PAMITOR-130591 format. One line per 4 residues: their letters; for each residue y, z negated, x of C-alpha. Coordinates in pm, whole numbers, padded with zeros to 5 digits, always signed. Each point is the difference from the previous one (the first is absolute). Example, Ala and Ser with C-alpha at 12.3 -4.5 7.8 and 13.67 -1.06 7.14 Angstrom:
AS) -00450:-00780:+01230 | +00344:+00066:+00137
REM end
This chain:
XXXX) +00443:+03599:+00571 | +00158:+00084:-00300 | +00165:-00186:-00215 | -00078:-00059:-00368
XXXX) +00225:+00210:-00259 | -00233:-00017:-00318 | +00131:-00217:-00301 | -00390:+00013:-00122
XXXX) -00353:-00055:+00121 | -00177:+00213:-00226 | -00293:+00133:+00197 | -00129:+00008:+00388
XXXX) -00045:+00392:-00106 | +00410:-00003:-00012 | +00028:-00193:+00374 | -00025:+00139:+00370
XXXX) -00166:-00160:+00276 | +00295:-00166:+00136 | +00078:-00178:-00310 | -00334:-00114:-00070
XXXX) +00085:-00174:+00330 | +00329:-00111:-00062 | -00184:-00197:-00340 | -00256:-00126:+00213
XXXX) +00232:-00108:+00328 | +00249:-00146:-00327 | -00275:-00224:-00138 | -00118:-00126:+00371
XXXX) +00350:-00151:+00060 | -00026:-00115:-00372 | -00338:-00148:+00072 | +00106:-00326:+00195
XXXX) +00216:-00131:-00308 | -00308:-00070:-00217 | -00086:-00257:+00316 | +00345:-00193:-00013
XXXX) +00008:-00313:-00122 | +00259:+00109:-00311 | -00093:+00377:-00081 | +00312:+00160:-00073
XXXX) +00273:+00251:+00151 | +00292:+00093:-00124 | -00055:+00361:+00008 | +00003:+00148:-00401
XXXX) +00197:-00354:-00081 | +00216:+00103:-00331 | -00261:+00332:-00079 | -00184:-00017:-00293
XXXX) -00417:+00146:+00011 | -00140:+00103:-00348 | -00389:-00036:+00031 | -00095:+00291:-00302
XXXX) -00328:-00023:-00076 | -00191:+00196:-00226 | -00333:-00140:+00126 | -00211:-00302:+00047
XXXX) +00067:-00156:+00337 | -00012:-00283:+00223 | -00011:+00091:+00377 | +00280:+00288:-00017
XXXX) +00251:-00130:-00211 | -00065:-00407:+00155 | +00038:+00173:+00312 | +00357:+00205:-00102
XXXX) +00127:-00337:-00124 | -00110:-00238:+00302 | +00180:+00316:+00218 | +00291:+00006:-00191
XXXX) +00039:-00388:-00019 | +00004:-00037:+00353 | +00273:+00257:+00043 | +00199:-00257:-00229
XXXX) +00019:+00294:-00305 | -00014:-00122:-00313 | -00335:+00143:-00204 | -00016:+00096:-00367
XXXX) -00395:+00092:-00118 | -00053:+00283:-00272 | -00287:+00027:-00175 | -00021:+00279:-00220
XXXX) -00209:-00191:-00249 | +00280:-00214:-00024 | +00256:+00214:-00032 | +00196:+00245:-00222
XXXX) -00259:+00305:+00146 | -00181:-00181:-00304 | +00268:+00147:-00193 | -00082:+00361:+00091
XXXX) +00278:-00022:+00275 | -00021:+00271:+00283 | -00042:-00059:+00346 | +00367:+00117:+00106
XXXX) +00142:-00199:-00315 | -00132:-00287:+00159 | +00058:+00070:+00358 | +00402:+00054:-00082
XXXX) +00028:-00279:-00237 | -00135:-00240:+00402 | +00285:+00215:+00137 | +00208:-00063:-00261
XXXX) -00063:-00389:+00056 | +00099:+00081:+00386 | -00327:-00034:+00177 | -00022:+00171:+00236
XXXX) -00402:+00061:+00083 | -00264:+00052:-00198 | -00311:-00008:+00088 | -00284:+00177:-00229
XXXX) -00358:+00028:-00120 | -00043:+00265:-00219 | -00326:+00131:-00157 | +00119:+00347:+00029
XXXX) -00024:+00225:+00341 | +00355:+00096:+00055 | +00158:-00279:-00215 | +00207:-00122:+00369
XXXX) +00133:+00322:+00068 | +00111:+00088:-00355 | +00153:-00404:-00005 | +00189:+00055:+00350
XXXX) +00178:+00399:-00096 | +00124:-00214:-00339 | +00193:-00308:+00139 | +00194:-00085:+00321
XXXX) -00120:-00337:+00097 | -00299:+00042:+00253 | -00309:+00054:-00135 | -00355:-00164:+00177
XXXX) -00361:+00172:-00128 | -00249:-00295:-00035 | -00249:+00215:-00125 | -00065:+00301:-00269
XXXX) -00264:+00154:-00161 | -00176:+00128:+00245 | +00234:+00151:+00250 | +00155:-00272:+00223
XXXX) -00015:-00365:+00143 | +00238:+00039:+00336 | -00023:-00365:-00008 | -00338:-00091:+00053
XXXX) -00001:+00262:+00256 | +00245:-00087:+00193 | -00145:-00344:+00000 | -00334:+00139:+00072
XXXX) +00125:+00203:+00357 | +00245:-00327:+00056 | -00352:-00197:+00030 | -00185:+00271:+00201
XXXX) +00274:-00019:+00283 | +00004:-00392:-00039 | -00409:+00068:+00070 | -00085:+00299:+00183
XXXX) +00396:+00069:+00189 | +00100:+00414:-00102 | -00125:+00175:-00269 | +00023:+00308:+00180
XXXX) -00391:+00093:+00046 | -00151:-00255:-00223 | -00255:+00111:-00193 | +00022:-00221:-00349
XXXX) -00320:+00110:-00260 | +00169:-00096:-00415 | -00287:-00084:-00176 | -00068:-00009:-00374
XXXX) +00212:+00148:-00320 | +00205:+00297:+00176 | +00079:+00151:-00366 | +00124:-00236:-00122
XXXX) +00237:-00151:+00291 | +00375:-00028:+00089 | -00105:-00220:+00288 | -00231:+00270:+00172
XXXX) +00196:+00320:-00103 | +00373:-00230:+00215 | -00254:-00093:+00255 | -00072:+00298:+00064
XXXX) +00337:+00182:+00043 | +00128:-00303:+00148 | -00281:-00060:+00318 | -00001:+00450:+00030
XXXX) +00319:-00044:+00060 | -00011:-00311:+00264 | -00310:+00242:+00143 | -00335:-00181:-00119
XXXX) -00254:+00169:-00164 | -00121:-00060:-00303 | -00359:+00026:-00142 | -00036:-00071:-00463
XXXX) -00335:-00037:-00038 | -00135:-00129:-00383 | -00233:+00206:-00275 | +00060:+00344:+00008
XXXX) +00126:-00083:-00460 | +00228:-00234:+00212 | +00179:+00312:+00274 | +00274:+00134:-00143
XXXX) +00066:+00403:+00053 | +00260:+00086:+00268 | +00015:-00322:+00186 | -00099:+00143:+00329
XXXX) +00320:+00205:-00064 | +00165:-00345:+00086 | -00139:-00043:+00404 | -00355:-00154:-00109
XXXX) -00367:+00058:+00071 | -00242:-00077:-00301 | -00316:-00111:+00018 | -00191:-00184:-00267
XXXX) -00270:-00163:+00270 | +00121:-00367:+00093 | -00217:-00043:+00256 | +00233:+00283:+00221
XXXX) +00341:-00078:-00139 | -00103:-00401:+00094 | -00116:+00118:+00386 | +00299:+00145:+00135
XXXX) +00247:-00169:-00156 | +00264:-00224:+00146 | +00091:-00141:-00328 | -00210:+00055:-00328
XXXX) +00319:-00060:-00267 | -00221:-00125:-00332 | +00081:+00095:-00325 | -00006:-00146:-00404
XXXX) -00275:+00198:-00270 | +00214:+00028:-00200 | -00234:+00025:-00260 | +00200:-00056:-00306
XXXX) +00110:+00357:+00043 | -00321:+00118:+00008 | +00060:+00159:-00437 | -00352:+00242:+00129
XXXX) -00221:-00295:+00079 | -00001:+00263:+00299 | +00009:-00267:+00285 | -00344:-00150:+00100
XXXX) -00052:-00339:-00023 | +00129:-00275:+00158 | -00320:-00146:+00139 | -00094:+00356:+00127
XXXX) +00334:+00074:+00133 | -00046:-00324:+00192 | -00348:+00144:+00131 | +00166:+00299:+00074
XXXX) +00335:-00080:+00109 | +00070:-00341:+00052 | +00087:-00131:+00348 | -00290:-00256:+00060
XXXX) -00038:-00206:+00402 | -00350:+00231:+00007 | +00261:+00379:+00015 | +00259:-00165:+00213
XXXX) -00257:-00080:+00295 | +00013:+00388:+00012 | +00426:-00055:+00022 | +00223:-00062:+00325
XXXX) -00010:-00359:+00135 | +00372:-00038:-00096 | -00025:+00174:-00340 | +00285:-00060:-00241
XXXX) -00092:-00046:-00393 | +00309:-00009:-00256 | +00053:-00009:-00321 | +00276:+00019:-00250
XXXX) -00156:-00218:-00247 | -00083:-00122:-00265 | -00388:+00023:+00162 | -00292:+00072:-00211
XXXX) -00271:-00183:+00204 | -00346:+00041:+00021 | +00129:+00371:-00129 | +00258:+00158:+00285
XXXX) -00119:-00260:+00245 | -00190:-00296:+00009 | +00167:-00313:+00034 | -00102:-00084:+00380
XXXX) +00198:+00243:+00072 | +00281:-00028:-00173 | +00037:-00355:+00096 | -00096:+00107:+00349
XXXX) +00112:+00056:+00328 | +00089:+00330:+00013 | +00182:-00005:-00316 | +00397:-00048:-00003
XXXX) +00059:+00004:-00379 | +00221:-00312:-00017 | +00165:+00133:+00294 | +00062:+00316:-00180
XXXX) +00178:-00258:-00279 | +00190:-00110:+00223 | +00151:+00285:+00192 | +00080:+00146:-00355
XXXX) +00250:-00280:-00029 | +00197:+00150:+00362 | -00017:+00352:-00122 | +00098:-00084:-00283
XXXX) +00284:-00141:+00134 | +00061:+00286:+00224 | -00023:+00274:-00265 | +00266:-00216:-00277
XXXX) +00223:-00075:+00299 | -00027:+00376:+00125 | +00057:+00085:-00312 | +00335:-00185:-00037
XXXX) +00154:+00134:+00270 | -00140:+00373:-00076 | +00215:-00083:-00369 | +00342:-00116:+00194
XXXX) +00069:+00273:+00221 | -00170:+00227:-00340 | +00321:-00181:-00219 | +00226:+00047:+00285
XX) +00037:+00341:-00025 | -00039:+00081:-00308
REM end
């Protein structure tokens, strides 16, 4: 297995199979930390992690904060609406000022695709993409794959169906990149207006038949319907969507007996899935949240190690 040499994590498009597997195996070693009475290791003692969030977030920001603190790092949270961004400061200037404060890692969430890449090119410290526009959300896909490995074993050969608002989903894109590199068969299922053109080129099969997406799947990854992005009033209405694409116990009668039900959250109950599915025996949604801490600990640790290598060779 290859060593990790990247100072940044910008997307799973840019990682190879061995690098993805290294993150997952490192996360497995860190997961045990959360079971201890003192949930800390000194791996990042003396380091500073800045969570720079230009979009609202609960799960991802808190998960990164908990992960960094369990590695003994100092954490600073910056919400763009409360920062100098409101005064017109650019992303690059914000990043360079954070670097000048001697921070070590910036975790960024931004509404513009490619923002993390731009920031990484303009600062020497590490940058982790916590979601950029419709582009990627790599740590969410990594925790999804980590959860799948825990529940079903090797990802090679698994059939995973991603259902919901594919067009606006950075989670879908990162999952497609990651799952296909690990040898899974990926199907995306959504109303036709929510299937982005060219998604097949990423290696996914496309269908608008929910029963076909469920039938042979080992796992369903259900995405939130992003109705707030429906500027042209083109989306199906919520009840219409649930009737046609919602995951119900009735629909799951056609599924494999050990099917795994995932969701990145937040769930719109009665829209993407019924409550008795979200809370049912097949759902691993809260396990995903728990696993997110271990995965983000792994990512923070790996980029910090690689940054040291980069500094030694500069």
